[in-house]
N, C-alpha and C positions, 0 to 999 in steps of 0.2 A: 737810341734805346737806353745804352748805360748812362750817358749824361742825365738823362730824363730820372732815371732812378736814383743815380747819386744826390741829385739837385733836390729830389722830393724825401729823401731820409730814409726811403722806402729799406727794409733789412732783406739781404738776398743771401742765399746758400755760398757759403765759403769757398765750396768745389769751383765757383767761377775763378775764383782769384787765385786758384792753384792751377787754371789751364783748362778746364772743361769748357765745351763749346755748346753742351746740351745737358740737362741735369736728368736723369733717370736711374734705373738700379745700374749698379757700379758694373756690371757686363752684359748690360744690355744686347740684345741681337741685333737691335736697328743702330747701334752706335758707331762712330766714325772708329777708324784705327787709331787715329790719335787721341781719341777720348778713351778706347779701351786699355792704351799704353798709359795716358795719365791717370786711370783708374787702378790700373796696376801698381803705379808708381804710389800712390796716395793709401794703399794697402799693404803693400807689401807683401808679407808671407801670406798673410788671407787670402791674396789676389790667386795665389799657385790653386791652392784648395776649391776656391768658388769658381774657378774657369775650369779647373779638371771636373769639378761635378756637372757644370754645365756641359762640357765636351762629352763627356761619358751619356750624358741623358740625350744630347742632341744626335750624337752618334747611335745611338740606340733607336731612336725613333725614325731620324731620317740623315742616311749616313753621306749623302751628298749634298747637306744643306748649304747654301750659297755663301752662307756668314761664315762656315768653318775656318776659312783662311784668317779670318780677321780674330776669332776668338783664339786660334792657335800661336798667332802673332802674340795676343795678350798673354797667354799661359807661358810662352818663350821669357817674355819680359817680365812678367811677375817671378819666373824661376831665377832668373838672372840679378832680381833684386833681392828676392830671399836669401841668396846665397852671398849677396855681398855683405 
C-alpha cells in the first residue's frame, strides 16, 4: 500500500513517518499499545494531561474497562517523557 501511495504522490499524514500504524485521536481507546506509546512520545508533556483526563473519565464511567492497562502504559510513558 505504501509503495502505491508514494508512487502516486498523494500526501499522507506525517505521523505515519514517526511510527504510527493507525491514525486516529492521539489516545484512542482502540489504539495498540505501540501507537499509544508513540503518541505519548510525539506529544510529550501534553500527553500526560490528555491521558490523565481520559483515565479519569474512563474510570468514572467504567472502572474495569479492558483498555485501562493500555492507557495506563501510555500515561507512564508520557510521564517519563515529560520528566526527561
